[in-house]
Backbone bond lengths (Angstrom), bond angles and torsions (degrees), N, CA, C in turn:
res aa  C-N    CA-C-N  psi(-1)  N-CA   C-N-CA  omega(-1)  CA-C   N-CA-C  phi
1 M - - - 1.398 - - 1.486 109.86 -
2 Q 1.287 113.71 117.33 1.470 115.84 172.74 1.507 116.75 -78.07
3 I 1.349 113.08 131.94 1.558 114.82 -176.97 1.424 107.34 -90.10
4 T 1.355 110.95 114.17 1.452 116.82 178.47 1.618 101.41 -126.61
5 T 1.266 113.84 167.71 1.512 119.20 170.70 1.434 112.12 -56.59
6 R 1.336 121.85 -49.22 1.412 127.16 173.40 1.496 114.94 -49.00
7 N 1.319 119.24 -50.49 1.470 124.51 175.68 1.483 113.00 -60.14
8 V 1.290 119.07 -43.36 1.488 124.20 -179.46 1.519 108.34 -65.14
9 V 1.344 116.64 -45.09 1.492 118.97 178.41 1.459 111.52 -62.12
10 M 1.337 117.82 -45.43 1.533 119.30 -176.14 1.489 108.76 -64.33
11 V 1.367 119.69 -46.22 1.459 123.26 174.66 1.540 111.22 -51.20
12 A 1.315 111.92 -48.12 1.414 116.69 -174.22 1.501 112.75 -69.12
13 L 1.277 113.40 -34.03 1.507 117.80 -179.96 1.545 110.36 -69.08
14 F 1.333 114.65 -44.97 1.489 119.01 179.77 1.555 109.96 -71.62
15 A 1.297 118.51 -28.86 1.492 117.29 172.98 1.443 111.57 -67.44
16 A 1.433 118.56 -44.19 1.424 122.47 174.78 1.598 110.09 -57.72
17 L 1.223 114.22 -46.60 1.543 117.32 178.47 1.491 113.31 -61.58
18 T 1.330 116.45 -33.41 1.435 119.35 175.43 1.563 111.94 -68.63
19 V 1.272 117.57 -38.50 1.398 121.21 176.86 1.590 108.94 -65.22
20 I 1.291 118.90 -45.42 1.434 122.76 -178.50 1.575 105.53 -67.04
21 G 1.229 120.98 -45.18 1.430 122.32 -177.63 1.551 112.33 -61.97
22 T 1.328 113.88 -35.09 1.479 117.98 175.84 1.525 115.79 -73.75
23 M 1.330 108.79 -27.73 1.503 113.28 175.41 1.575 116.86 -76.02
24 I 1.405 111.87 -20.33 1.474 119.06 171.58 1.462 105.52 -79.38
25 K 1.346 118.44 92.87 1.445 119.91 -172.63 1.557 109.82 -133.42
26 I 1.371 107.57 155.74 1.433 118.57 175.56 1.446 109.22 -117.61
27 P 1.390 119.78 109.95 1.522 116.62 -178.59 1.506 113.59 -68.86
28 L 1.336 115.26 148.35 1.419 122.16 -179.75 1.617 104.69 -113.84
29 P 1.329 118.33 163.96 1.419 122.32 -174.44 1.559 108.46 -68.49
30 T 1.340 118.31 -19.91 1.406 120.48 -178.67 1.479 116.98 -78.52
31 G 1.379 115.69 -3.42 1.449 121.46 -175.06 1.463 111.76 97.16
32 A 1.346 121.47 -27.31 1.448 125.48 178.05 1.513 106.36 -76.69
33 F 1.379 112.38 171.79 1.528 113.51 179.34 1.534 105.86 -144.97
34 V 1.335 113.89 154.28 1.424 123.10 164.74 1.446 117.22 -83.91
35 H 1.403 116.60 134.01 1.476 116.25 -174.48 1.537 109.05 -143.94
36 L 1.286 119.52 -179.86 1.427 127.27 -176.27 1.537 113.43 -102.39
37 G 1.398 117.43 -5.35 1.318 126.05 -171.15 1.521 116.48 -57.61
38 N 1.383 113.06 -45.05 1.444 120.57 173.82 1.522 116.86 -56.08
39 A 1.348 112.27 -39.95 1.447 115.89 175.14 1.473 114.50 -61.68
40 V 1.370 115.56 -37.49 1.426 118.42 -179.71 1.461 109.65 -73.04
41 L 1.303 124.75 -32.78 1.450 129.44 174.52 1.471 108.86 -57.91
42 L 1.339 117.61 -50.73 1.476 121.58 -176.79 1.518 109.93 -65.93
43 L 1.331 115.33 -43.45 1.476 116.12 176.26 1.512 114.75 -60.65
44 A 1.312 114.68 -36.59 1.558 119.13 176.79 1.553 111.46 -65.25
45 V 1.277 115.27 -39.54 1.514 117.88 -179.91 1.529 108.47 -70.90
46 L 1.330 120.04 -38.30 1.436 121.58 178.32 1.433 116.06 -68.45
47 L 1.352 114.61 -37.88 1.534 119.82 -178.51 1.560 116.82 -93.02
48 L 1.342 118.18 -24.38 1.455 119.44 -176.24 1.486 110.74 -112.84
49 G 1.435 122.26 -14.11 1.376 122.64 178.77 1.547 106.96 108.31
50 Y 1.313 118.05 172.50 1.467 125.69 -172.74 1.484 109.03 -61.14
51 V 1.402 114.54 -62.66 1.513 120.94 -172.90 1.434 113.26 -60.84
52 K 1.338 116.31 -52.52 1.548 118.61 -171.79 1.600 104.41 -73.17
53 G 1.254 120.15 -39.19 1.515 120.51 -179.80 1.525 113.03 -67.08
54 S 1.333 118.29 -44.07 1.383 120.57 178.37 1.646 113.22 -66.33
55 L 1.349 108.45 -36.69 1.526 114.91 179.08 1.565 106.96 -67.17
56 A 1.348 119.91 -41.49 1.350 120.87 179.58 1.490 114.02 -61.25
57 G 1.387 115.02 -51.34 1.427 120.77 178.43 1.566 111.00 -62.28
58 G 1.290 121.12 -44.84 1.467 123.89 -179.49 1.585 107.96 -59.50
59 L 1.354 118.78 -45.69 1.385 120.53 -178.71 1.510 112.48 -66.72
60 G 1.351 115.64 -39.82 1.419 118.81 175.47 1.516 115.61 -59.34
61 F 1.338 111.52 -45.23 1.477 116.16 179.58 1.576 109.95 -66.45
62 A 1.316 112.15 -39.41 1.588 114.11 -177.58 1.597 105.86 -68.57
63 I 1.292 121.73 -38.17 1.427 120.74 178.48 1.473 110.39 -62.29
64 F 1.334 118.14 -46.91 1.355 123.64 -177.63 1.617 108.91 -61.12
65 D 1.250 118.12 -41.10 1.421 122.13 177.04 1.562 113.20 -62.87
66 V 1.277 114.69 -44.60 1.498 118.02 -178.67 1.495 106.73 -62.96
67 L 1.349 115.69 -45.51 1.580 121.15 -174.82 1.527 111.60 -66.15
68 N 1.352 115.88 -26.05 1.433 116.36 -173.35 1.502 118.45 -120.60
69 G 1.312 109.16 31.48 1.511 115.54 171.02 1.572 119.17 80.69
70 F 1.354 109.43 13.75 1.498 116.60 -177.37 1.449 111.43 -115.65
71 A 1.460 117.44 29.26 1.452 119.73 -172.84 1.534 114.78 -56.43
72 V 1.302 117.82 -26.87 1.525 120.55 -176.70 1.566 107.38 -67.64
73 E 1.339 117.47 -27.80 1.423 118.37 -176.82 1.590 113.13 -90.55
74 A 1.372 111.33 -7.18 1.543 113.77 -178.59 1.596 116.32 -53.56
75 P 1.289 116.81 -45.75 1.491 117.38 179.48 1.524 112.49 -61.44
76 Y 1.336 116.77 -41.24 1.425 121.82 175.84 1.537 112.09 -51.37
77 F 1.352 112.50 -56.99 1.435 114.53 -178.72 1.543 120.17 -59.89
78 I 1.325 111.54 -27.42 1.488 117.24 170.23 1.483 113.39 -60.09
79 V 1.287 114.05 -49.93 1.484 124.65 178.36 1.609 109.77 -66.63
80 E 1.212 117.21 -42.90 1.513 120.78 177.26 1.580 110.27 -62.23
81 S 1.271 117.39 -38.43 1.465 122.45 -177.10 1.566 106.47 -64.19
82 F 1.309 115.65 -36.44 1.502 117.07 -176.56 1.587 109.70 -74.69
83 I 1.423 114.22 -34.94 1.409 120.27 -175.95 1.620 106.32 -73.23
84 V 1.335 116.14 -52.97 1.497 117.50 177.36 1.513 113.67 -62.62
85 G 1.364 114.28 -32.81 1.462 118.34 175.76 1.498 112.47 -65.17
86 A 1.335 116.48 -30.06 1.500 122.98 -179.14 1.537 109.65 -71.79
87 A 1.371 114.12 -39.62 1.480 118.69 172.61 1.436 110.20 -62.24
88 A 1.359 123.00 -48.19 1.435 123.83 -177.87 1.478 108.58 -60.36
89 Y 1.348 119.53 -47.29 1.370 122.77 -177.43 1.449 118.32 -65.75
90 G 1.381 114.68 -30.68 1.434 120.32 174.68 1.560 109.81 -63.34
91 L 1.411 112.38 -49.27 1.422 117.79 179.78 1.545 112.36 -62.73
92 F 1.366 115.02 -34.28 1.491 119.59 178.78 1.532 107.18 -69.76
93 L 1.194 123.76 -34.90 1.483 129.32 175.03 1.527 107.69 -58.05
94 A 1.346 118.09 -44.97 1.433 121.29 -175.51 1.531 108.14 -56.91
95 F 1.262 119.50 -30.04 1.513 124.64 176.87 1.588 109.67 -92.36
96 K 1.274 118.49 16.64 1.569 127.15 -173.55 1.495 112.39 43.46
97 K 1.297 105.71 48.40 1.629 118.97 175.32 1.495 110.73 54.36
98 N 1.304 120.22 26.80 1.409 124.22 -179.13 1.496 115.02 -145.19
99 P 1.309 119.63 55.46 1.467 116.45 177.11 1.528 114.43 -61.86
100 K 1.308 113.12 140.77 1.480 117.40 -174.01 1.548 112.04 -114.47
101 H 1.323 116.44 -3.92 1.498 119.11 -178.00 1.445 111.78 -130.41
102 V 1.333 120.63 149.65 1.411 125.79 176.64 1.517 110.64 -55.56
103 W 1.352 116.20 -42.39 1.489 115.80 177.65 1.488 116.58 -56.25
104 Q 1.279 117.14 -28.03 1.531 120.96 177.51 1.563 105.15 -72.24
105 I 1.275 118.85 -41.81 1.500 118.80 -176.79 1.473 106.47 -66.78
106 I 1.408 118.83 -38.41 1.387 119.77 -174.42 1.618 105.53 -67.58
107 L 1.300 119.25 -40.78 1.422 122.08 178.40 1.529 112.23 -61.77
108 I 1.276 114.91 -42.92 1.499 120.63 -179.35 1.576 107.61 -63.79
109 A 1.303 112.74 -46.33 1.543 119.40 -178.25 1.547 108.69 -64.77
110 S 1.337 116.65 -41.87 1.532 115.74 -177.64 1.467 110.68 -69.91
111 G 1.344 119.30 -37.22 1.459 121.51 175.37 1.508 112.62 -62.42
112 T 1.302 116.40 -42.58 1.457 123.86 175.41 1.513 109.65 -58.77
113 G 1.310 115.30 -41.19 1.509 124.19 -178.97 1.536 108.83 -60.46
114 V 1.356 114.42 -41.18 1.461 118.94 -174.03 1.653 105.41 -66.01
115 A 1.433 113.20 -38.76 1.455 116.56 -179.06 1.476 110.04 -66.57
116 K 1.378 117.50 -31.81 1.480 119.81 -178.56 1.475 107.21 -72.83
117 L 1.303 120.30 -42.10 1.455 125.43 178.42 1.619 110.56 -56.80
118 V 1.312 115.93 -47.64 1.379 122.05 -177.69 1.525 108.92 -64.81
119 M 1.282 115.92 -43.33 1.586 119.91 179.12 1.588 109.93 -62.98
120 T 1.317 111.00 -43.04 1.547 112.65 -178.84 1.555 109.39 -66.75
121 Q 1.374 123.56 -39.65 1.371 127.60 -179.70 1.586 108.16 -63.35
122 I 1.267 119.03 -46.54 1.454 124.47 176.55 1.531 113.00 -60.48
123 K 1.364 115.50 -44.35 1.486 116.16 179.04 1.475 110.46 -66.00
124 N 1.352 120.39 -46.96 1.424 124.07 176.94 1.516 114.06 -60.83
125 L 1.378 118.24 -41.95 1.472 120.50 178.00 1.569 109.20 -62.61
126 V 1.312 119.38 -45.43 1.449 121.18 179.00 1.531 107.54 -60.74
127 R 1.256 120.26 -44.30 1.472 121.36 -178.83 1.554 110.56 -58.27
128 Q 1.314 118.10 -45.93 1.452 122.87 -179.98 1.474 111.85 -69.34
129 L 1.252 121.62 -35.93 1.503 123.51 178.04 1.562 106.35 -69.41
130 Y 1.410 120.32 -39.32 1.444 120.10 176.77 1.533 110.57 -62.93
131 L 1.252 117.20 -33.74 1.554 122.84 179.41 1.514 111.81 -71.62
132 G 1.427 114.96 -7.11 1.446 116.07 176.76 1.559 117.12 105.03
133 M 1.292 115.84 3.26 1.494 115.98 -175.31 1.625 104.91 -80.02
134 D 1.273 109.08 155.85 1.492 115.72 170.09 1.507 113.78 -74.10
135 F 1.337 122.89 164.85 1.454 120.74 -167.41 1.541 112.69 -63.70
136 P 1.392 115.95 -45.80 1.481 112.83 -176.02 1.504 112.72 -67.46
137 T 1.321 116.62 -35.68 1.446 115.64 176.87 1.562 111.87 -67.99
138 A 1.301 114.18 -41.76 1.446 118.52 -179.63 1.550 112.13 -58.17
139 F 1.369 108.22 -43.95 1.644 114.02 -175.28 1.534 105.31 -69.67
140 T 1.343 120.65 -34.54 1.523 119.05 -179.21 1.503 109.35 -71.91
141 T 1.356 118.94 -41.69 1.399 123.80 178.61 1.548 110.58 -60.24
142 A 1.358 112.18 -45.63 1.549 114.18 -176.87 1.578 105.12 -66.02
143 A 1.360 120.61 -38.24 1.425 121.99 -177.48 1.482 113.99 -61.30
144 L 1.421 112.14 -33.33 1.521 116.23 177.57 1.414 116.79 -71.16
145 S 1.297 121.40 -5.50 1.455 122.32 174.61 1.535 112.76 -105.09
146 L 1.359 112.93 9.82 1.475 117.92 175.97 1.571 114.35 -78.22
147 P 1.226 125.51 -24.54 1.424 119.89 -179.39 1.455 115.81 -51.59
148 A 1.347 124.32 -38.89 1.462 124.94 176.99 1.509 110.43 -66.21
149 T 1.303 118.78 -37.37 1.470 121.38 172.20 1.489 111.83 -58.45
150 V 1.362 114.22 -49.40 1.567 120.89 -175.96 1.529 106.76 -59.55
151 I 1.244 120.55 -39.04 1.492 124.77 -177.00 1.584 105.00 -70.31
152 N 1.396 119.76 -42.88 1.472 123.43 174.13 1.389 112.24 -55.58
153 V 1.357 115.81 -44.44 1.510 122.47 179.52 1.503 112.46 -60.99
154 I 1.254 114.80 -50.39 1.480 120.52 177.77 1.495 111.42 -60.74
155 L 1.236 119.19 -40.87 1.487 122.70 179.05 1.575 112.38 -66.36
156 T 1.376 112.27 -39.66 1.396 120.20 174.05 1.609 113.62 -61.93
157 V 1.279 116.89 -45.96 1.508 122.09 178.37 1.515 106.75 -59.05
158 I 1.416 118.86 -47.82 1.404 118.22 -175.99 1.561 112.07 -64.22
159 L 1.388 117.87 -45.46 1.395 123.46 -177.39 1.508 115.53 -64.19
160 V 1.317 108.48 -45.22 1.609 112.96 -178.52 1.531 111.23 -68.38
161 S 1.361 117.67 -35.55 1.448 121.51 176.88 1.419 114.36 -62.86
162 F 1.334 114.12 -32.45 1.569 118.18 174.07 1.508 113.38 -83.56
163 L 1.299 121.02 -39.56 1.497 127.30 -176.74 1.492 117.98 -81.30
164 Y 1.279 121.04 -33.05 1.448 123.32 -173.16 1.462 115.92 -47.02
165 F 1.348 115.29 -68.20 1.512 122.03 -177.96 1.471 116.12 -60.17
166 P 1.227 124.62 -40.74 1.537 121.39 171.79 1.545 113.96 -65.49
167 L 1.311 115.98 -40.12 1.503 119.75 174.79 1.495 112.87 -66.90
168 K 1.348 118.65 -40.66 1.467 122.26 177.93 1.576 108.00 -60.40
169 K 1.313 114.44 -45.78 1.445 114.50 178.52 1.494 113.83 -63.86
170 A 1.249 117.00 -38.71 1.414 122.01 -179.31 1.518 113.84 -70.18
171 I 1.263 117.38 -40.56 1.458 125.36 179.01 1.454 119.13 -78.02
172 S 1.311 116.46 -29.37 1.438 121.31 -171.14 1.595 115.89 -55.26
173 P 1.320 118.44 -35.45 1.423 117.88 173.49 1.548 115.69 -65.68
174 I 1.297 115.54 -23.83 1.480 120.49 -178.44 1.543 114.28 -83.33
175 I 1.277 109.40 -34.52 1.636 115.62 -172.61 1.409 107.52 -85.55
């Protein structure tokens, strides 16, 4: 990636949008919340490319975490953004970085959502194992926290399928 003023500005813009998207949240009884940050991460990867998009999303999530009392989780979300971003970009490459139909965006977003679910399950499983649970109990406990992520994935699929093509058209003269 070449470091240019334009690239820095675009990464910073999408990082800020990720922070804002994550702040727009609906709390759930479990303590988790539904938010728009994952949709911004996916749009960043699709519009800016893998490295810049994942960096923007990771920085945005980390800034959100630091500002909202979750600083200990900030490094994890930077790493997760690159892993989930890789899944998104791999699916994007399957369409030669030029999806032409909404169903293709839905497929990319759904596959990205599966990667997000797997990462969330792994993170929560490791947390429960660290707290001393045996594997079956830890796995089940981790899985019980997935409904918020499922809702986030569904919301991401819907938002990205509506926003990708208009944003691509709007942003293409800039990039």
